[in-house]
Structures are given as structure tokens and as C-alpha cells.
C-alpha positions as CSV (number, residue, x, y, z in Angstrom):
1,M,46.8,-47.8,-11.3
2,L,47.3,-51.7,-11.3
3,G,50.8,-52.7,-10.5
4,T,51.5,-54.6,-13.8
5,T,55.4,-53.7,-14.2
6,R,57.1,-56.9,-15.2
7,G,59.2,-58.2,-12.6
8,A,57.6,-56.2,-9.8
9,A,56.1,-57.8,-6.8
10,A,53.5,-57.5,-7.9
11,P,29.6,-91.3,-21.8
12,P,29.6,-94.3,-22.8
13,G,30.1,-94.5,-26.6
14,R,32.6,-91.9,-27.4
15,P,31.8,-89.9,-30.4
16,E,33.8,-89.4,-33.6
17,R,36.6,-87.1,-32.9
18,G,37.4,-84.2,-35.3
19,G,38.4,-80.6,-35.3
20,V,41.5,-79.1,-33.9
21,G,43.8,-80.8,-31.2
22,G,45.2,-84.2,-30.2
23,A,44.0,-87.4,-28.6
24,I,41.6,-87.6,-25.8
25,S,42.6,-89.3,-22.6
26,G,42.1,-89.2,-18.9
27,P,38.8,-89.5,-16.6
28,P,35.8,-87.3,-16.9
29,I,36.4,-83.8,-15.7
30,L,32.6,-82.7,-15.6
31,V,29.8,-85.2,-15.0
32,V,26.2,-83.8,-15.4
33,T,23.2,-86.1,-14.2
34,D,19.5,-85.2,-14.7
35,L,19.8,-81.5,-14.4
36,A,16.6,-79.8,-14.7
37,K,15.6,-76.1,-14.5
38,T,12.0,-74.4,-14.7
39,Y,11.8,-70.7,-14.5
40,P,9.2,-68.8,-12.4
41,T,7.5,-68.1,-15.9
42,G,6.9,-71.9,-16.1
43,D,9.2,-72.2,-19.0
44,R,11.0,-75.5,-18.7
45,A,14.6,-74.5,-19.8
46,L,16.2,-77.9,-18.9
47,R,14.4,-81.4,-18.8
48,G,16.8,-83.9,-17.2
49,V,20.1,-83.2,-18.9
50,S,22.8,-85.6,-18.6
51,L,26.4,-85.4,-20.0
52,T,30.0,-86.0,-19.6
53,V,32.9,-83.9,-20.6
54,D,36.5,-85.6,-20.7
55,G,39.9,-84.2,-20.3
56,R,40.4,-82.5,-23.7
57,D,37.2,-82.5,-25.2
58,A,35.9,-79.7,-27.4
59,V,32.1,-80.0,-27.0
60,F,29.9,-77.7,-29.0
61,V,26.2,-77.3,-28.0
62,I,23.9,-76.2,-30.7
63,G,20.3,-75.6,-30.9
64,S,17.7,-72.9,-31.6
65,S,17.1,-69.8,-29.3
66,G,15.3,-71.1,-26.1
67,A,16.6,-74.6,-26.3
68,G,18.2,-74.2,-23.0
69,K,21.9,-74.0,-24.0
70,S,22.7,-70.8,-21.9
71,T,20.8,-72.1,-19.0
72,L,22.7,-75.3,-19.1
73,L,26.2,-73.4,-18.8
74,R,24.9,-71.1,-16.1
75,C,23.6,-74.0,-14.1
76,L,27.0,-75.6,-14.3
77,N,28.4,-72.8,-12.3
78,R,25.4,-72.1,-10.3
79,L,24.9,-68.6,-11.7
80,V,21.5,-70.0,-12.2
81,E,20.3,-72.5,-9.5
82,P,18.9,-75.9,-10.9
83,D,15.9,-77.3,-9.6
84,R,17.5,-80.8,-9.4
85,G,20.3,-82.9,-10.7
86,S,23.9,-83.2,-10.2
87,V,27.0,-81.5,-11.4
88,K,30.4,-82.9,-10.5
89,L,33.7,-81.2,-11.2
90,D,36.6,-83.7,-10.9
91,G,34.3,-85.9,-8.8
92,K,33.2,-83.2,-6.4
93,E,29.7,-82.3,-6.1
94,V,29.0,-78.6,-7.2
95,T,25.1,-78.3,-6.5
96,T,25.4,-78.4,-2.9
97,L,28.4,-76.0,-2.3
98,R,27.8,-72.6,-0.5
99,G,30.0,-69.7,0.3
100,R,34.1,-70.2,-0.2
101,P,33.8,-73.7,-1.7
102,L,31.4,-72.5,-4.4
103,R,33.6,-69.5,-5.2
104,E,36.4,-72.0,-5.5
105,A,34.4,-74.2,-7.8
106,R,33.4,-71.3,-10.1
107,R,37.0,-70.4,-10.5
108,R,37.8,-73.7,-11.9
109,M,35.0,-73.1,-14.4
110,A,36.1,-70.0,-16.3
111,M,33.4,-68.6,-18.4
112,I,33.9,-66.5,-21.7
113,F,30.8,-64.4,-22.3
114,Q,28.9,-63.5,-25.4
115,E,28.9,-59.7,-24.5
116,F,32.6,-60.0,-23.5
117,N,31.8,-58.6,-19.7
118,L,34.8,-56.4,-19.5
119,V,35.3,-53.3,-17.5
120,E,35.4,-50.7,-20.2
121,R,37.4,-48.0,-18.3
122,L,39.9,-50.4,-17.2
123,T,43.1,-51.4,-19.3
124,V,43.5,-54.6,-21.0
125,M,45.9,-55.7,-18.3
126,E,43.6,-54.9,-15.5
127,N,40.6,-56.8,-17.1
128,V,42.9,-60.0,-17.6
129,L,44.3,-59.9,-14.2
130,S,40.5,-59.8,-13.0
131,G,40.6,-63.4,-13.8
132,R,42.9,-63.9,-10.6
133,L,40.8,-61.9,-8.1
134,G,39.5,-64.8,-6.5
135,S,43.1,-66.1,-5.7
136,V,44.5,-63.1,-3.9
137,S,43.7,-61.4,-0.7
138,L,40.7,-59.1,-0.4
139,W,43.4,-56.4,0.3
140,Q,45.4,-57.4,-2.9
141,A,42.2,-57.4,-4.9
142,W,41.0,-53.9,-3.6
143,R,44.4,-52.4,-4.4
144,R,44.7,-54.3,-7.6
145,R,48.1,-55.6,-6.7
146,F,49.0,-59.0,-7.9
147,P,51.8,-61.6,-7.4
148,A,54.8,-61.2,-10.1
149,E,53.9,-64.6,-11.4
150,D,50.3,-63.6,-12.1
151,V,51.6,-60.4,-13.8
152,E,54.1,-62.4,-15.9
153,A,51.3,-65.0,-16.7
154,A,49.0,-62.3,-18.0
155,Y,51.8,-60.8,-20.3
156,R,52.4,-64.3,-21.6
157,T,48.7,-65.1,-22.2
158,L,48.2,-61.8,-23.9
159,A,50.8,-62.6,-26.4
160,R,49.2,-65.7,-26.9
161,V,45.9,-64.4,-27.9
162,G,47.4,-61.8,-30.2
163,L,47.5,-58.7,-27.9
164,E,51.0,-58.3,-27.1
165,G,51.6,-54.6,-26.7
166,F,47.9,-53.9,-25.7
167,E,48.3,-54.1,-22.1
168,N,47.8,-50.3,-21.4
169,K,44.9,-49.9,-23.7
170,R,41.5,-49.1,-22.3
171,A,38.9,-51.8,-23.2
172,D,36.6,-49.3,-24.7
173,A,39.2,-48.6,-27.4
174,L,39.3,-52.1,-28.8
175,S,37.4,-53.8,-31.5
176,G,34.8,-56.6,-30.8
177,G,37.3,-59.3,-31.7
178,Q,40.1,-57.6,-29.7
179,R,37.6,-57.6,-26.7
180,Q,36.7,-61.1,-27.0
181,R,40.6,-62.0,-27.1
182,V,40.7,-60.1,-23.8
183,G,37.9,-62.3,-22.5
184,I,39.7,-65.5,-23.5
185,A,43.0,-64.4,-22.0
186,R,41.2,-63.5,-18.7
187,A,39.6,-67.1,-18.6
188,L,42.9,-68.7,-19.3
189,V,44.7,-66.9,-16.6
190,Q,42.1,-68.0,-14.2
191,R,43.7,-71.5,-14.4
192,P,40.5,-73.3,-14.8
193,R,39.6,-77.1,-15.1
194,I,37.0,-76.3,-17.8
195,L,36.0,-73.4,-20.2
196,L,32.3,-72.7,-20.3
197,V,32.0,-70.5,-23.5
198,D,28.7,-68.8,-24.2
199,E,28.1,-67.8,-27.8
200,P,31.4,-66.1,-28.3
201,T,31.0,-65.3,-31.8
202,S,27.5,-63.9,-31.9
203,S,28.5,-60.3,-32.0
204,L,31.5,-60.6,-34.4
205,D,31.8,-60.6,-38.1
206,P,32.3,-64.2,-39.9
207,R,36.1,-63.9,-40.6
208,T,36.7,-62.7,-37.0
209,S,34.2,-65.4,-35.7
210,E,36.4,-68.1,-37.2
211,A,39.6,-66.5,-35.8
212,V,38.3,-66.3,-32.3
213,M,36.8,-69.8,-32.3
214,R,40.0,-71.3,-33.7
215,L,41.9,-69.5,-30.8
216,I,39.6,-70.8,-28.2
217,V,39.8,-74.4,-29.1
218,E,43.7,-74.4,-29.9
219,L,44.6,-72.7,-26.8
220,A,42.0,-74.9,-24.7
221,A,44.0,-77.9,-26.3
222,E,47.5,-76.4,-25.5
223,D,46.6,-76.1,-21.9
224,G,44.8,-79.5,-21.8
225,I,41.5,-77.8,-20.8
226,P,38.1,-79.0,-22.1
227,A,35.7,-76.5,-23.5
228,L,32.0,-76.6,-23.4
229,V,31.0,-74.2,-26.1
230,N,27.3,-72.8,-26.9
231,I,27.2,-71.5,-30.3
232,H,24.4,-70.9,-32.9
233,D,26.9,-71.2,-36.1
234,V,26.5,-74.9,-37.2
235,P,29.6,-74.5,-39.8
236,L,31.6,-73.4,-37.1
237,A,30.5,-76.4,-35.0
238,R,31.4,-78.6,-37.9
239,L,34.8,-77.0,-38.4
240,F,36.0,-77.0,-34.7
241,A,34.2,-79.4,-32.4
242,R,35.3,-82.8,-31.6
243,R,31.8,-83.6,-30.2
244,V,28.3,-82.0,-30.7
245,L,25.6,-82.0,-28.5
246,G,22.2,-80.9,-30.2
247,M,19.7,-79.4,-27.7
248,R,15.9,-79.0,-28.4
249,A,13.3,-77.9,-25.8
250,G,15.7,-78.5,-22.8
251,E,16.8,-81.9,-23.9
252,I,19.9,-83.4,-25.7
253,V,18.5,-85.0,-28.8
254,Y,21.9,-85.4,-30.6
255,D,25.2,-86.4,-29.3
256,G,27.9,-87.4,-31.7
257,G,30.8,-86.3,-34.1
258,P,30.4,-83.3,-36.4
259,S,29.9,-85.3,-39.5
260,G,27.1,-86.9,-38.2
261,L,25.2,-83.4,-38.6
262,T,23.2,-84.7,-41.4
263,A,20.1,-83.0,-42.8
264,E,18.1,-85.8,-40.5
265,A,20.0,-84.8,-37.5
266,L,19.8,-81.0,-38.0
267,E,16.0,-81.5,-38.4
268,R,15.8,-83.5,-35.0
269,I,17.7,-80.3,-33.4
270,Y,16.0,-77.5,-34.8
271,G,12.9,-78.9,-36.5
272,A,14.2,-77.9,-39.7
273,A,17.9,-77.4,-41.0
274,P,18.9,-74.0,-39.8
275,A,19.5,-71.4,-42.7
276,A,23.1,-70.9,-41.5
277,A,24.0,-74.7,-41.9
278,E,25.9,-75.7,-44.9
279,P,24.4,-78.4,-47.1
280,V,25.5,-82.1,-46.0
281,P,27.1,-83.9,-49.0
């Protein structure tokens, strides 16, 4: 069992800002330039994508399936290798890193996954503390023993996501919304510089989707962490985004505030307004 007893050692032209959170300030945290990726099948997923994410941005990426949204996120942290381009995190080039420096860069870009990516047989606390694995020694990781401050941070974060008292429940006993909350807590205890969020609500019902999306955006804002969120739900993007990027065929074809998602803009992104999109007044 894991030692989790409390106290034990254990870009130019800024878009309109809407949604949840306060003012934006500070230098860019993420700068992406001319990022391209073509898969061995010949599919061109990214065609020279460039973007900048500032200190407390909530940037939502929308577009149809196959537009390149997931490839973009995975190229940022090198889960997928880009063919060309630059990714700079706090001014440091990521695309040339190898070994330990790459692992450290990935720790600073915490990912929240569509399918939760929890270890089902482990407890909630064990899954949350897996976000600290890259910050402890190999021996501590193997024994699943974490410093007391990490354990305390995990307790606090579980309370923040509404899972206080769930520490010893197994992940496979949770609902979909609860599992995603565990994934959010795991990402936050990683103490990242940016959150990369890939379709976090696609497996959830509408009510739970809104609650989970609100939680991600509000907690990221509280911690001063920007979030780059892939999402298929245009109404959710309208509700929570400060800035929206619309992708089509591997390119960014829209970059602006949520109120700019007019019928014309949606047609530019999707070819036709998506069925899930609310009518624009």
C-alpha cells in the first residue's frame, strides 16, 4: 500500500477575453512556430501551426474530427514527434530535448486525457500521487512512498475537486465524472506550467461535462496555470473560453474570442455549423 497517512514522511492582437477568471498578464508561457506533422499514412495532421499561450489563458481548440487537434497537443509534449517547427516552454526549446530534460519538460506540461488514463486497480490517492512520480527517486517511486508535502498537497487537491473522503476508493469504483476529477487532481499535483486537456468531456453527460469543464478552468485560473483545451462541444467553448482557436485540415483558421464564433466563423472551421453549436443571435 501507498504511504498516504497525513503527516507521515511520506500573439499579436490579443483576442477578446470572456469566460471564467481574471485578467491576463505576463510573458508567453508557450510559443509554437510552424509546427508540422505528416503521418506514415500520408495524412497531413498539422500544416505549419503557430500559436502563443500567455500566463493565464484558457484557450479552447475546436474543429471537426481529423482537424489535427489531438496531434497538436501530443506534438507539444512530444508524445508525437513533429516533422518540423518549434515548441518553446518558458523560452526553452522542447523539440530538441532528449532523455531527462525531455522528461522534465513533460512534467511541466500536465495532460488531462479523454479516457482518464487511471490505473483502475489503484486507489484514488495512488492515482493522484502518480502525478509526482517524475519528482521522486526511482526507489521512492518503486515503493510508492512520497514526501509528506506531496501527500498533503494530494489531500488538498482532492478536496478542491470535490473528492474529499474518496482517497481509498479504487478508481474502478468511480463514475465517469469522478474519474475525470481524479485526472484533474493528478495533473494539478504535478505542478505544471501549462495544462494540456484533450476532449475531457467526450465520455460524460451534458450536466457532468459542464461541471468538469468549469472545474478545470476555475482551478487553472486559481493556480495561475494556462490551459490549452481540445473540445468538440462549441457551446462549452463559448461558455468557458477566453480565446478560441478553430482548426481545419491541420491549420488554424480562427483565432479570437468566443463571441466571434458567428455562423460564418463556424462555417470556416467546420465547413458548416456543427449540429452541437447553438445559434448565434
